[in-house]
C-alpha angles and dihedrals in degrees: 000000000000112000121189139164101206096160143041126195134201107226135182120252118266093254100031094279129132120322122258137195118254122197119215110218113205126196114200090348094304124110108257102170146335119235141171127236090250091057092052090046089054090052090049093051092049091051091049090050092052102037107021134252092271092062102043119075120246115275125221107264126246121258124220095212136042114288123248117229089259091052091048089055092047091051091048090055092047093049091048091054090046094053092046091050093050093047093049093050107097093218101040097036093056095042120119089228092061097040096045090050090056093045093052091046091050092052093046094047093050090042094227113159119220108260141133114273141167114250124194117219121183129216119218091263092056095258112148123229114193115203132180111231141152119260086236094054113121126225096272091050091054093044090053091048090053091047090050092050090052093041091238109165118254094242091058096053091091091061091066136056139187117247130195107226141172113230113226128209093263091054094254121129127243106206117231100174146315108264110249136211092254095063140071109232095209092051093042095055099037094047089064088065096210132111089218092074117083141165114240132189114226137157112274103205131084107202109087089209086080089062088083091066092049095044092057088075124065095224093044090050092051093049092050092045094050091049093049093049090050092049091051092048091053094047096248092124113055115229135173122223091257093049089048091053091052092048093050091049091053090046092053089052089049088235095154098167093048089046090055093045090057092043090054089065093055125099113262095013108162093009124139112227125211133205120273112281143154132272135180091230128124084001138350118289093008113169109233143166113222125208127182125209147096091046094301147085113235120205116198114195139170113231126198110297090041092269111155115226136179130210121191127206114196116219091223090063096051107099092192143330140203141190119227128189130196139172112226113240117243119252110291093040097257117142117250118240091217095066114189095019095095129079109295119223113214127197133185112204124182131182108230131196100232094173138351096289103016124091117182135184117235118191128200118192111206140134084234094056092116092051088051089052090051089052091051091051094048091049090051091047091051092049091051093048091051092046091054092049094249129139134230090215105121126196120220112275110247110224128220112233096000145062132219113264111236124194119236091223117050119212116233123223108245119227113248121241120268117284116268121226113284117265108263090213091065107095126201115257125241122203121249099247102169127073106262129211114294122249123224116275119237123192117234092238098047112100120225119243112269092354135120106217122205121217118292114256109227114213115229090186092059112130128190117235139193128231089255089064095059 
């Protein structure tokens, strides 16, 4: 996840005392919580106590006197780097100490009391699942409540995740982020104060080989089937007219497994599609549509002559990637005093092995750049699990001092309507076969102009290739 502290605020004391500085912690560009230096220091001391001083990053030191504006800004930058370092550490970032701190801070900042509420979660086909949860329930609690309502077995819960999305006019979802263990889903969605934002249940793995586990169960099969039909309807999965005819025939026969077997052979099956954006490949300011899946990022672009092309970037050939954010300067080039309050520009840049001895940076500019980075990381994680012989099958977490609430009446997954005829305007993709114009190289250590770069994500699944493999 992308943590940042783009703003500080001077706030009055709780009982009219002296003012203090509050730091706004953003996750994926959205305000998550507001905390004081002393609260972050308390978190740091607790992490040191549990994991040792050698494991926990250095924390910005205390000051004896009031901070000047320049010192406040310096501390903000140091705290931002500290939070990013803790989150990206596999041990610290997944610790209950760190995650519970962020959950409590989120609830306190949004001033949401702990109480029982009804929360609406959507399935991919638009079906609504209403669950009763506590406002203080974390992501895994809500996921388990949805699984219980649908009667999805405990050992299949790990194959699905909750996503925060923005529902568009055509009914498709624009993905904001995958809900994480450090947030409270009810608070996350209601704090946005817009009916456009929803929580949706969707499969969380990339390798279609895992479909076999899910399809063994009736509910899992129905969830996978409903998602696939929805993806085809919205043009995420690419189908020819003949393939569409075969799919519709299987749908009419209610042959769900056969339907999914055929769908698995189609281009972009199981991919997550992003909104239209801009990339510097194959040329600067090129309009593209990015999809993530099958261990790759796919860029669909329309070249001169209106021919639709597709370029694929394999995760195993990405040496590293990073997300950078910047706030455009106002006209005249003067810096704005309200840093962080303008429109933030996000970029995902990855260094790609184009040929045996040629690494090249490719940059995608998109408001969903962080979500793309999350997809890359989860694909790498899945590849590494598979390489080590592990499994993504996850047993239900057994709680201490509490049991999972199960509904007496399970909610069935409704079958989606029959597929409509494919949109004639959707053209088949052709692969980019020729070497395209090079993009400018950027060293990992070189900062971008007017940008605050997060740490580079090294890729443990990176594999060298030879020219004969291209």
